[in-house]
Backbone as CSV, one residue per row, in Angstrom:
resi,resn,N_x,N_y,N_z,CA_x,CA_y,CA_z,C_x,C_y,C_z
1,MET,-125.744,3.503,-19.953,-124.549,3.149,-20.705,-124.385,1.632,-20.719
2,LYS,-124.248,1.067,-21.905,-124.121,-0.380,-22.057,-122.662,-0.789,-21.945
3,CYS,-122.425,-1.860,-21.200,-121.053,-2.267,-20.922,-120.903,-3.785,-21.060
4,VAL,-119.740,-4.183,-21.577,-119.344,-5.585,-21.645,-118.016,-5.722,-20.926
5,VAL,-117.852,-6.788,-20.142,-116.596,-7.063,-19.438,-116.171,-8.485,-19.793
6,LEU,-115.040,-8.612,-20.485,-114.555,-9.925,-20.920,-113.046,-10.011,-20.786
7,GLN,-112.545,-11.193,-20.475,-111.102,-11.410,-20.455,-110.554,-11.266,-21.874
8,PRO,-109.384,-10.661,-22.021,-108.778,-10.580,-23.355,-108.414,-11.968,-23.854
9,SER,-108.547,-12.182,-25.149,-108.220,-13.476,-25.731,-107.550,-13.286,-27.087
10,TYR,-106.982,-14.341,-27.585,-106.188,-14.299,-28.805,-107.085,-14.456,-30.026
11,ILE,-107.041,-13.491,-30.941,-107.891,-13.436,-32.136,-109.277,-14.051,-31.875
12,PRO,-110.117,-13.348,-31.094,-111.384,-13.916,-30.634,-112.316,-14.295,-31.790
13,TRP,-113.323,-15.049,-31.433,-114.321,-15.459,-32.420,-115.322,-14.332,-32.639
14,ARG,-116.196,-14.562,-33.572,-117.189,-13.583,-34.023,-118.049,-13.018,-32.882
15,GLY,-118.423,-13.861,-31.928,-119.316,-13.423,-30.862,-118.759,-12.304,-30.017
16,VAL,-117.444,-12.289,-29.795,-116.826,-11.224,-29.001,-116.998,-9.879,-29.704
17,PHE,-116.865,-9.864,-31.023,-116.994,-8.609,-31.754,-118.446,-8.162,-31.857
18,ASP,-119.362,-9.089,-31.790,-120.773,-8.736,-31.673,-121.001,-8.000,-30.355
19,GLN,-120.390,-8.472,-29.282,-120.517,-7.787,-27.993,-119.859,-6.405,-28.032
20,ILE,-118.721,-6.315,-28.694,-118.066,-5.009,-28.837,-118.995,-4.039,-29.556
21,GLU,-119.652,-4.515,-30.607,-120.542,-3.645,-31.383,-121.708,-3.142,-30.549
22,ARG,-122.202,-3.975,-29.626,-123.359,-3.616,-28.826,-123.014,-2.702,-27.649
23,ALA,-121.749,-2.672,-27.256,-121.356,-1.958,-26.029,-120.958,-0.515,-26.300
24,ASP,-121.291,0.348,-25.345,-120.716,1.698,-25.344,-119.285,1.640,-24.816
25,THR,-119.084,0.809,-23.798,-117.759,0.600,-23.224,-117.483,-0.890,-23.124
26,PHE,-116.343,-1.307,-23.649,-115.920,-2.699,-23.587,-114.702,-2.781,-22.691
27,VAL,-114.804,-3.578,-21.632,-113.725,-3.695,-20.654,-112.982,-5.003,-20.862
28,PHE,-111.684,-4.906,-21.108,-110.835,-6.092,-21.112,-110.519,-6.429,-19.652
29,TYR,-111.068,-7.524,-19.174,-110.934,-7.916,-17.764,-109.574,-8.597,-17.592
30,ASP,-108.527,-7.774,-17.542,-107.166,-8.309,-17.653,-106.451,-8.490,-16.323
31,ASP,-107.103,-8.180,-15.202,-106.444,-8.363,-13.913,-107.114,-9.447,-13.065
32,VAL,-107.842,-10.335,-13.730,-108.356,-11.527,-13.067,-107.422,-12.690,-13.397
33,GLN,-107.597,-13.818,-12.708,-106.671,-14.928,-12.859,-106.699,-15.516,-14.274
34,TYR,-105.524,-15.821,-14.743,-105.349,-16.472,-16.037,-105.899,-17.893,-15.971
35,ASP,-106.560,-18.317,-17.058,-107.069,-19.691,-17.138,-106.328,-20.420,-18.256
36,ARG,-105.625,-21.442,-17.869,-104.743,-22.166,-18.788,-105.516,-22.813,-19.940
37,ARG,-106.719,-23.264,-19.708,-107.451,-24.015,-20.724,-108.447,-23.159,-21.494
38,GLY,-108.380,-21.855,-21.313,-109.279,-20.962,-22.033,-108.683,-20.480,-23.345
39,TYR,-109.084,-19.287,-23.737,-108.665,-18.728,-25.018,-107.776,-17.500,-24.850
40,ARG,-107.174,-17.356,-23.675,-106.322,-16.185,-23.445,-105.140,-16.153,-24.414
41,ASN,-104.558,-17.326,-24.687,-103.351,-17.375,-25.516,-103.475,-18.324,-26.709
42,ARG,-104.688,-18.700,-27.048,-104.841,-19.648,-28.144,-106.197,-19.494,-28.816
43,ASN,-106.273,-19.963,-30.057,-107.545,-20.050,-30.758,-107.387,-21.007,-31.926
44,GLN,-108.494,-21.278,-32.604,-108.492,-22.252,-33.678,-108.748,-21.603,-35.029
45,ILE,-108.119,-22.157,-36.070,-108.401,-21.752,-37.433,-108.747,-22.999,-38.247
46,LYS,-109.473,-22.793,-39.347,-109.843,-23.901,-40.214,-108.752,-24.129,-41.247
47,THR,-108.469,-25.378,-41.509,-107.519,-25.740,-42.551,-108.129,-26.850,-43.407
48,ARG,-107.447,-27.192,-44.474,-107.920,-28.258,-45.347,-108.071,-29.581,-44.588
49,ASN,-107.265,-29.757,-43.548,-107.267,-31.003,-42.771,-108.010,-30.884,-41.448
50,GLY,-108.839,-29.865,-41.326,-109.590,-29.666,-40.087,-109.051,-28.500,-39.271
51,LYS,-109.636,-28.292,-38.108,-109.213,-27.169,-37.261,-107.882,-27.477,-36.582
52,ILE,-107.078,-26.421,-36.411,-105.834,-26.541,-35.657,-105.763,-25.415,-34.637
53,TRP,-105.046,-25.674,-33.553,-104.841,-24.660,-32.527,-103.598,-23.830,-32.863
54,LEU,-103.721,-22.525,-32.681,-102.568,-21.628,-32.680,-102.403,-21.152,-31.245
55,THR,-101.264,-21.446,-30.644,-101.052,-21.171,-29.222,-99.820,-20.312,-29.019
56,ILE,-99.989,-19.216,-28.277,-98.865,-18.363,-27.906,-98.238,-18.955,-26.643
57,PRO,-96.952,-19.320,-26.659,-96.333,-19.875,-25.447,-96.187,-18.798,-24.379
58,VAL,-96.527,-19.166,-23.137,-96.487,-18.203,-22.039,-95.809,-18.818,-20.826
59,SER,-95.429,-17.944,-19.893,-94.855,-18.393,-18.631,-95.283,-17.431,-17.539
60,ALA,-94.983,-17.813,-16.312,-95.232,-16.948,-15.161,-94.202,-17.273,-14.102
61,ARG,-94.016,-16.379,-13.153,-93.042,-16.606,-12.092,-93.346,-17.888,-11.337
62,ASN,-92.311,-18.686,-11.107,-92.435,-19.955,-10.375,-93.421,-20.910,-11.028
63,ASN,-93.707,-20.656,-12.319,-94.606,-21.510,-13.084,-96.029,-21.567,-12.533
64,GLN,-96.388,-20.595,-11.719,-97.742,-20.559,-11.160,-98.665,-19.795,-12.113
65,VAL,-98.832,-20.327,-13.312,-99.565,-19.614,-14.350,-101.003,-19.332,-13.939
66,GLU,-101.688,-20.344,-13.415,-103.106,-20.172,-13.134,-103.381,-19.338,-11.875
67,ARG,-102.349,-18.964,-11.152,-102.534,-18.072,-10.003,-102.088,-16.652,-10.339
68,THR,-101.800,-16.401,-11.606,-101.264,-15.128,-12.041,-102.336,-14.331,-12.781
69,PRO,-102.466,-13.027,-12.517,-103.402,-12.210,-13.298,-103.018,-12.218,-14.780
70,ILE,-104.007,-12.111,-15.637,-103.767,-12.167,-17.072,-102.741,-11.128,-17.510
71,ASN,-102.829,-9.921,-16.949,-101.935,-8.844,-17.396,-100.495,-9.022,-16.912
72,LYS,-100.241,-10.042,-16.100,-98.879,-10.322,-15.636,-98.261,-11.523,-16.362
73,ILE,-99.008,-12.121,-17.267,-98.511,-13.300,-17.984,-97.530,-12.861,-19.073
74,ASP,-96.354,-13.482,-19.084,-95.318,-13.170,-20.069,-95.399,-14.102,-21.273
75,ILE,-95.098,-13.543,-22.431,-94.929,-14.348,-23.639,-93.521,-14.938,-23.644
76,VAL,-93.411,-16.188,-24.045,-92.110,-16.848,-24.176,-91.636,-16.728,-25.623
77,TRP,-90.422,-16.232,-25.802,-89.883,-16.013,-27.145,-88.728,-16.972,-27.448
78,ASP,-88.732,-18.145,-26.826,-87.678,-19.124,-27.099,-87.755,-19.661,-28.529
79,THR,-88.955,-19.664,-29.097,-89.154,-20.084,-30.484,-89.857,-18.964,-31.235
80,ASN,-89.779,-18.991,-32.543,-90.433,-17.956,-33.338,-91.868,-18.374,-33.637
81,TRP,-92.687,-18.407,-32.584,-94.082,-18.806,-32.727,-94.848,-17.844,-33.637
82,ALA,-94.474,-16.548,-33.617,-95.184,-15.557,-34.424,-95.032,-15.862,-35.916
83,LYS,-93.828,-16.207,-36.322,-93.591,-16.582,-37.724,-94.391,-17.823,-38.077
84,ALA,-94.459,-18.777,-37.158,-95.209,-20.012,-37.399,-96.702,-19.735,-37.520
85,HIS,-97.239,-18.837,-36.679,-98.661,-18.513,-36.745,-98.996,-17.808,-38.057
86,LEU,-98.138,-16.880,-38.459,-98.354,-16.179,-39.727,-98.330,-17.167,-40.888
87,SER,-97.402,-18.097,-40.835,-97.314,-19.119,-41.877,-98.568,-19.996,-41.896
88,SER,-99.091,-20.319,-40.724,-100.309,-21.132,-40.648,-101.491,-20.417,-41.286
89,HIS,-101.607,-19.111,-41.020,-102.679,-18.332,-41.650,-102.523,-18.334,-43.166
90,ARG,-101.310,-18.173,-43.639,-101.084,-18.142,-45.083,-101.441,-19.473,-45.740
91,HIS,-101.037,-20.563,-45.117,-101.338,-21.870,-45.683,-102.838,-22.155,-45.668
92,ALA,-103.512,-21.726,-44.612,-104.938,-22.024,-44.472,-105.812,-21.120,-45.337
93,TYR,-105.400,-19.858,-45.508,-106.313,-18.873,-46.095,-105.790,-18.176,-47.345
94,SER,-104.703,-18.633,-47.914,-104.154,-17.935,-49.083,-105.157,-17.855,-50.231
95,LYS,-106.096,-18.805,-50.300,-107.092,-18.800,-51.370,-108.391,-18.095,-50.973
96,ALA,-108.448,-17.563,-49.761,-109.641,-16.826,-49.331,-109.720,-15.503,-50.107
97,PRO,-110.920,-15.047,-50.449,-111.075,-13.876,-51.311,-110.390,-12.608,-50.811
98,PHE,-110.331,-12.414,-49.479,-109.831,-11.153,-48.953,-108.589,-11.330,-48.071
99,PHE,-107.935,-12.475,-48.185,-106.762,-12.686,-47.340,-105.701,-11.624,-47.582
100,ARG,-105.416,-11.295,-48.819,-104.359,-10.329,-49.122,-104.680,-8.938,-48.580
101,SER,-105.954,-8.646,-48.428,-106.344,-7.329,-47.900,-105.929,-7.160,-46.441
102,TYR,-105.909,-8.270,-45.696,-105.615,-8.211,-44.270,-104.244,-8.769,-43.918
103,GLU,-103.542,-9.276,-44.883,-102.212,-9.821,-44.625,-101.264,-8.786,-44.029
104,PRO,-101.269,-7.513,-44.499,-100.380,-6.521,-43.870,-100.649,-6.317,-42.383
105,LEU,-101.916,-6.412,-41.968,-102.235,-6.294,-40.538,-101.627,-7.451,-39.760
106,LEU,-101.727,-8.663,-40.306,-101.111,-9.813,-39.652,-99.607,-9.631,-39.553
107,GLU,-98.983,-9.193,-40.633,-97.536,-9.007,-40.641,-97.114,-7.971,-39.596
108,GLU,-97.912,-6.919,-39.460,-97.606,-5.876,-38.470,-97.613,-6.434,-37.059
109,PHE,-98.649,-7.202,-36.721,-98.748,-7.691,-35.348,-97.781,-8.837,-35.073
110,TYR,-97.555,-9.693,-36.047,-96.629,-10.792,-35.806,-95.175,-10.347,-35.854
111,ALA,-94.940,-9.101,-36.215,-93.587,-8.551,-36.141,-93.300,-7.937,-34.768
112,ARG,-94.325,-7.813,-33.938,-94.151,-7.244,-32.602,-93.420,-8.225,-31.688
113,ARG,-92.859,-7.663,-30.621,-92.167,-8.508,-29.631,-92.657,-8.138,-28.226
114,ASP,-93.946,-8.184,-28.016,-94.513,-7.823,-26.719,-94.015,-8.753,-25.629
115,GLN,-93.761,-8.183,-24.477,-93.387,-9.007,-23.325,-94.622,-9.616,-22.678
116,LYS,-95.690,-8.836,-22.590,-96.903,-9.284,-21.902,-97.950,-9.757,-22.906
117,LEU,-98.545,-10.892,-22.593,-99.571,-11.465,-23.446,-100.721,-10.487,-23.673
118,ALA,-101.214,-9.865,-22.614,-102.383,-8.992,-22.718,-102.122,-7.784,-23.606
119,ASP,-100.899,-7.266,-23.602,-100.591,-6.125,-24.461,-100.791,-6.499,-25.925
120,PHE,-100.363,-7.694,-26.275,-100.495,-8.158,-27.659,-101.948,-8.453,-28.011
121,THR,-102.641,-9.220,-27.177,-103.997,-9.637,-27.520,-104.999,-8.486,-27.477
122,VAL,-104.835,-7.572,-26.528,-105.741,-6.422,-26.456,-105.585,-5.541,-27.689
123,ASP,-104.363,-5.202,-28.029,-104.138,-4.347,-29.197,-104.606,-5.010,-30.482
124,PHE,-104.388,-6.314,-30.597,-104.802,-7.044,-31.784,-106.331,-7.029,-31.904
125,THR,-107.026,-7.235,-30.799,-108.490,-7.227,-30.807,-109.030,-5.866,-31.205
126,ILE,-108.445,-4.805,-30.675,-108.899,-3.451,-31.019,-108.672,-3.173,-32.500
127,ALA,-107.539,-3.613,-33.031,-107.246,-3.415,-34.450,-108.245,-4.165,-35.331
128,LEU,-108.609,-5.385,-34.929,-109.584,-6.158,-35.692,-110.976,-5.521,-35.610
129,ALA,-111.312,-4.958,-34.451,-112.591,-4.263,-34.311,-112.674,-3.089,-35.285
130,LYS,-111.587,-2.363,-35.434,-111.567,-1.248,-36.382,-111.764,-1.734,-37.807
131,GLU,-111.151,-2.877,-38.141,-111.328,-3.433,-39.480,-112.785,-3.809,-39.736
132,LEU,-113.504,-4.138,-38.670,-114.919,-4.480,-38.776,-115.824,-3.256,-38.689
133,GLY,-115.223,-2.078,-38.619,-116.001,-0.846,-38.556,-116.588,-0.547,-37.194
134,LEU,-116.077,-1.200,-36.156,-116.605,-1.007,-34.802,-115.781,0.076,-34.108
135,THR,-116.053,1.307,-34.458,-115.217,2.430,-34.011,-115.866,3.287,-32.929
136,LYS,-117.100,3.008,-32.579,-117.794,3.856,-31.606,-117.626,3.372,-30.167
137,THR,-117.117,2.177,-29.994,-116.988,1.597,-28.663,-115.728,2.100,-27.978
138,ARG,-115.843,2.433,-26.704,-114.692,2.818,-25.888,-114.081,1.569,-25.272
139,PHE,-112.758,1.449,-25.344,-112.063,0.293,-24.786,-111.325,0.680,-23.504
140,VAL,-111.460,-0.170,-22.483,-110.840,0.066,-21.180,-110.230,-1.244,-20.701
141,ARG,-109.113,-1.158,-19.996,-108.552,-2.337,-19.334,-108.844,-2.240,-17.847
142,SER,-109.362,-3.303,-17.269,-109.748,-3.253,-15.862,-108.553,-2.983,-14.954
143,SER,-107.360,-3.376,-15.376,-106.166,-3.128,-14.562,-105.874,-1.648,-14.393
144,GLU,-106.475,-0.822,-15.233,-106.278,0.630,-15.146,-107.262,1.290,-14.190
145,LEU,-108.230,0.523,-13.670,-109.306,1.106,-12.867,-109.033,1.073,-11.377
146,GLY,-108.080,0.248,-10.930,-107.743,0.197,-9.509,-108.811,-0.423,-8.643
147,ILE,-109.529,-1.423,-9.162,-110.582,-2.092,-8.398,-109.956,-3.165,-7.513
148,ALA,-110.298,-3.142,-6.228,-109.770,-4.142,-5.296,-110.390,-5.503,-5.571
149,ASP,-109.696,-6.531,-5.106,-110.214,-7.889,-5.268,-111.535,-8.039,-4.521
150,GLY,-112.336,-8.992,-4.968,-113.608,-9.261,-4.321,-114.252,-10.480,-4.935
151,ALA,-115.397,-10.867,-4.403,-116.136,-11.996,-4.962,-116.517,-11.683,-6.397
152,ARG,-116.768,-12.728,-7.190,-116.924,-12.577,-8.639,-117.934,-11.506,-9.029
153,THR,-119.179,-11.628,-8.567,-120.206,-10.654,-8.948,-119.936,-9.296,-8.328
154,ASP,-119.487,-9.276,-7.082,-119.230,-8.005,-6.391,-118.153,-7.192,-7.113
155,ARG,-117.089,-7.845,-7.522,-116.017,-7.131,-8.202,-116.469,-6.641,-9.575
156,LEU,-117.215,-7.467,-10.269,-117.761,-7.071,-11.563,-118.643,-5.838,-11.421
157,LEU,-119.485,-5.823,-10.400,-120.358,-4.674,-10.186,-119.564,-3.412,-9.850
158,LYS,-118.457,-3.564,-9.132,-117.606,-2.402,-8.851,-117.064,-1.793,-10.135
159,VAL,-116.662,-2.653,-11.064,-116.176,-2.172,-12.359,-117.283,-1.418,-13.087
160,LEU,-118.466,-2.012,-13.138,-119.578,-1.407,-13.847,-120.003,-0.083,-13.223
161,GLN,-120.057,-0.040,-11.903,-120.468,1.186,-11.221,-119.441,2.290,-11.393
162,LEU,-118.170,1.945,-11.366,-117.124,2.941,-11.568,-117.221,3.581,-12.951
163,LEU,-117.616,2.789,-13.926,-117.727,3.295,-15.296,-119.075,3.949,-15.577
164,GLY,-119.991,3.861,-14.637,-121.311,4.462,-14.825,-122.240,3.639,-15.694
165,ALA,-122.040,2.324,-15.713,-122.859,1.454,-16.548,-124.280,1.349,-15.995
166,THR,-125.237,1.302,-16.901,-126.637,1.076,-16.525,-127.179,-0.224,-17.104
167,HIS,-126.406,-0.845,-17.991,-126.850,-2.062,-18.661,-125.628,-2.941,-18.916
168,TYR,-125.709,-4.205,-18.512,-124.587,-5.125,-18.670,-124.956,-6.225,-19.652
169,ILE,-124.083,-6.454,-20.638,-124.296,-7.472,-21.655,-123.336,-8.623,-21.382
170,SER,-123.885,-9.803,-21.138,-123.079,-10.946,-20.720,-123.228,-12.103,-21.694
171,GLY,-122.225,-12.948,-21.745,-122.336,-14.199,-22.476,-123.323,-15.121,-21.787
172,PRO,-123.949,-16.047,-22.522,-124.990,-16.912,-21.931,-124.472,-17.860,-20.859
173,SER,-123.196,-18.233,-20.908,-122.680,-19.187,-19.929,-122.619,-18.606,-18.522
174,ALA,-122.674,-17.271,-18.416,-122.598,-16.635,-17.103,-123.876,-16.804,-16.282
175,ARG,-124.933,-17.288,-16.902,-126.184,-17.489,-16.155,-125.978,-18.385,-14.936
176,GLY,-124.986,-19.257,-15.019,-124.777,-20.215,-13.949,-124.168,-19.626,-12.695
177,TYR,-123.584,-18.444,-12.782,-122.929,-17.904,-11.587,-123.241,-16.435,-11.289
178,ILE,-123.797,-15.697,-12.242,-124.118,-14.296,-11.969,-125.246,-14.212,-10.941
179,GLU,-125.053,-13.391,-9.932,-126.074,-13.160,-8.907,-126.962,-12.016,-9.375
180,GLU,-128.042,-12.366,-10.043,-128.875,-11.374,-10.709,-129.516,-10.393,-9.737
181,ASP,-129.789,-10.843,-8.519,-130.412,-9.945,-7.546,-129.509,-8.758,-7.212
182,LYS,-128.200,-8.971,-7.240,-127.273,-7.877,-6.949,-127.258,-6.838,-8.069
183,PHE,-127.484,-7.275,-9.301,-127.593,-6.334,-10.411,-128.850,-5.489,-10.253
184,ALA,-129.934,-6.125,-9.846,-131.179,-5.389,-9.636,-131.019,-4.356,-8.526
185,GLN,-130.347,-4.743,-7.443,-130.115,-3.813,-6.333,-129.250,-2.630,-6.763
186,ALA,-128.349,-2.855,-7.716,-127.460,-1.798,-8.196,-128.078,-0.998,-9.344
187,ASN,-129.323,-1.318,-9.710,-130.022,-0.645,-10.813,-129.268,-0.776,-12.136
188,ILE,-128.691,-1.941,-12.360,-128.024,-2.239,-13.619,-128.784,-3.380,-14.293
189,SER,-129.366,-3.108,-15.436,-130.112,-4.143,-16.148,-129.143,-5.152,-16.749
190,LEU,-129.636,-6.355,-16.989,-128.791,-7.477,-17.383,-129.346,-8.111,-18.651
191,GLU,-128.450,-8.340,-19.606,-128.829,-8.957,-20.877,-127.853,-10.090,-21.190
192,TYR,-128.399,-11.215,-21.670,-127.550,-12.334,-22.068,-127.530,-12.437,-23.592
193,MET,-126.358,-12.663,-24.128,-126.189,-12.777,-25.566,-126.860,-14.046,-26.102
194,ASP,-127.313,-13.948,-27.334,-127.825,-15.098,-28.071,-126.965,-15.234,-29.329
195,TYR,-126.092,-16.225,-29.355,-125.156,-16.377,-30.464,-125.778,-17.200,-31.599
196,ASP,-126.863,-16.698,-32.149,-127.558,-17.389,-33.229,-127.251,-16.649,-34.531
197,TYR,-126.127,-16.994,-35.151,-125.654,-16.255,-36.308,-125.918,-17.019,-37.606
198,GLU,-126.156,-16.254,-38.659,-126.289,-16.860,-39.972,-124.927,-17.344,-40.458
199,GLU,-124.954,-18.359,-41.292,-123.715,-18.883,-41.847,-123.181,-17.959,-42.943
200,TYR,-121.895,-18.070,-43.188,-121.270,-17.392,-44.326,-120.362,-18.418,-45.014
201,PRO,-119.960,-18.190,-46.245,-119.125,-19.181,-46.955,-117.778,-19.376,-46.267
202,GLN,-117.348,-20.613,-46.146,-116.024,-20.940,-45.615,-115.306,-21.839,-46.617
203,LEU,-113.977,-21.797,-46.574,-113.195,-22.565,-47.539,-113.372,-24.066,-47.383
204,TYR,-113.476,-24.509,-46.147,-113.448,-25.948,-45.900,-114.694,-26.377,-45.126
205,PRO,-115.754,-26.796,-45.853,-116.967,-27.279,-45.179,-116.647,-28.494,-44.314
206,PRO,-117.524,-28.785,-43.306,-118.762,-28.072,-43.013,-118.523,-26.756,-42.269
207,TYR,-119.551,-25.938,-42.238,-119.460,-24.639,-41.590,-119.197,-24.792,-40.096
208,ASP,-118.316,-23.952,-39.576,-117.990,-23.948,-38.150,-117.956,-22.495,-37.670
209,PRO,-118.865,-22.100,-36.780,-118.908,-20.707,-36.332,-117.861,-20.358,-35.285
210,PHE,-117.205,-21.363,-34.696,-116.384,-21.110,-33.511,-114.892,-21.016,-33.805
211,VAL,-114.551,-20.491,-34.966,-113.146,-20.223,-35.270,-112.895,-18.728,-35.103
212,SER,-111.641,-18.302,-35.230,-111.307,-16.906,-35.006,-112.020,-16.005,-36.008
213,VAL,-112.187,-14.746,-35.638,-112.877,-13.785,-36.494,-112.124,-13.538,-37.795
214,LEU,-110.846,-13.918,-37.842,-110.094,-13.751,-39.080,-110.726,-14.548,-40.218
215,ASP,-111.315,-15.684,-39.901,-111.996,-16.483,-40.916,-113.084,-15.659,-41.592
216,LEU,-113.863,-14.941,-40.795,-114.930,-14.089,-41.318,-114.357,-12.965,-42.179
217,LEU,-113.310,-12.321,-41.711,-112.700,-11.220,-42.468,-112.102,-11.714,-43.778
218,PHE,-111.382,-12.816,-43.733,-110.748,-13.332,-44.940,-111.780,-13.737,-46.002
219,MET,-112.940,-14.213,-45.547,-113.952,-14.683,-46.486,-114.902,-13.586,-46.951
220,MET,-115.216,-12.654,-46.080,-116.249,-11.658,-46.385,-115.697,-10.266,-46.655
221,GLY,-114.483,-9.972,-46.208,-113.900,-8.656,-46.437,-114.747,-7.544,-45.860
222,PRO,-114.922,-6.428,-46.594,-115.710,-5.294,-46.076,-117.142,-5.669,-45.717
223,ARG,-117.673,-6.713,-46.332,-119.050,-7.128,-46.024,-119.172,-7.719,-44.622
224,ALA,-118.048,-8.086,-44.013,-118.101,-8.636,-42.655,-118.712,-7.632,-41.687
225,ALA,-118.409,-6.351,-41.878,-118.947,-5.322,-40.989,-120.465,-5.238,-41.077
226,GLN,-121.026,-5.549,-42.252,-122.469,-5.468,-42.424,-123.202,-6.503,-41.584
227,ILE,-122.534,-7.600,-41.297,-123.169,-8.662,-40.512,-123.589,-8.137,-39.148
228,PHE,-122.743,-7.305,-38.538,-123.060,-6.789,-37.212,-124.175,-5.744,-37.269
229,SER,-124.149,-4.883,-38.299,-125.208,-3.879,-38.418,-126.547,-4.528,-38.741
230,GLN,-126.521,-5.593,-39.547,-127.755,-6.301,-39.852,-128.325,-6.973,-38.612
231,ARG,-127.436,-7.542,-37.783,-127.897,-8.194,-36.554,-128.522,-7.167,-35.618
232,ARG,-127.910,-5.975,-35.534,-128.477,-4.933,-34.678,-129.856,-4.512,-35.180
233,ALA,-130.027,-4.411,-36.494,-131.319,-4.031,-37.057,-132.381,-5.081,-36.768
234,ILE,-132.004,-6.348,-36.866,-132.940,-7.435,-36.573,-133.347,-7.410,-35.104
235,ASP,-132.385,-7.184,-34.214,-132.693,-7.108,-32.786,-133.653,-5.960,-32.497
236,ALA,-133.414,-4.819,-33.161,-134.287,-3.659,-32.958,-135.699,-3.972,-33.448
237,GLN,-135.792,-4.689,-34.554,-137.098,-5.091,-35.069,-137.844,-5.979,-34.086
238,LEU,-137.117,-6.926,-33.484,-137.753,-7.839,-32.525,-138.235,-7.101,-31.287
239,ARG,-137.472,-6.084,-30.858,-137.852,-5.341,-29.651,-139.084,-4.472,-29.892
240,THR,-139.184,-3.888,-31.080,-140.243,-2.933,-31.347,-141.439,-3.540,-32.065
241,GLY,-141.222,-4.730,-32.664,-142.306,-5.355,-33.398,-142.522,-4.756,-34.768
242,THR,-141.602,-3.938,-35.250,-141.730,-3.316,-36.563,-141.078,-4.213,-37.614
243,SER,-141.381,-3.925,-38.864,-140.835,-4.715,-39.965,-139.721,-3.964,-40.663
244,LEU,-138.732,-4.712,-41.116,-137.643,-4.108,-41.887,-137.997,-4.041,-43.369
245,PHE,-139.118,-4.624,-43.769,-139.426,-4.764,-45.205,-140.749,-4.074,-45.539
């Protein structure tokens, strides 16, 4: 069973959905410590004037944000950030070919009033995965598994073993800290992602692959789902040495 374990993030980029497509089970690692400078509550979109950050304001007890598990982080509703984010999407993408097709989904989520950041970002990610046709993957939140704290690799392996994983798909940056020998001892094979994606048309050149997946949906519409199936076919070709043509 192939498994991916990633912290939930706000409207993730294309690579996260590639991992979702490859996994039998995708785990939102929501009970590890929140990282203030990551993508848990923010992401970037392209505009006529360059990329801008969309950030969900958050808080934690005693302001100890970075010592708080992700699933305990509260959204701050002192300002109507949701209305502002929706407006930013409209201004940036109103001329995109498929923006109107996905605007109702944005309106639905930005009308929510979630207390917890993870509740909003997890549900939003799952909804976007469905729009991309990624319906075969099982979604799990690590906070539901009851795994005790432990060292980074040890705790990760506990999650994988509890779920019955035999193959773990990781982002390439994890090479610096994953203890590969422990995966071998646990009989769990290890694969690192290669984020080498073809370009697609964007409203505001030059091309930038590291914006939210909404950019891909707004520009490609239903064809966005084909990108993942084509990538899987290419990977299968490379593994077997067969030709697609």
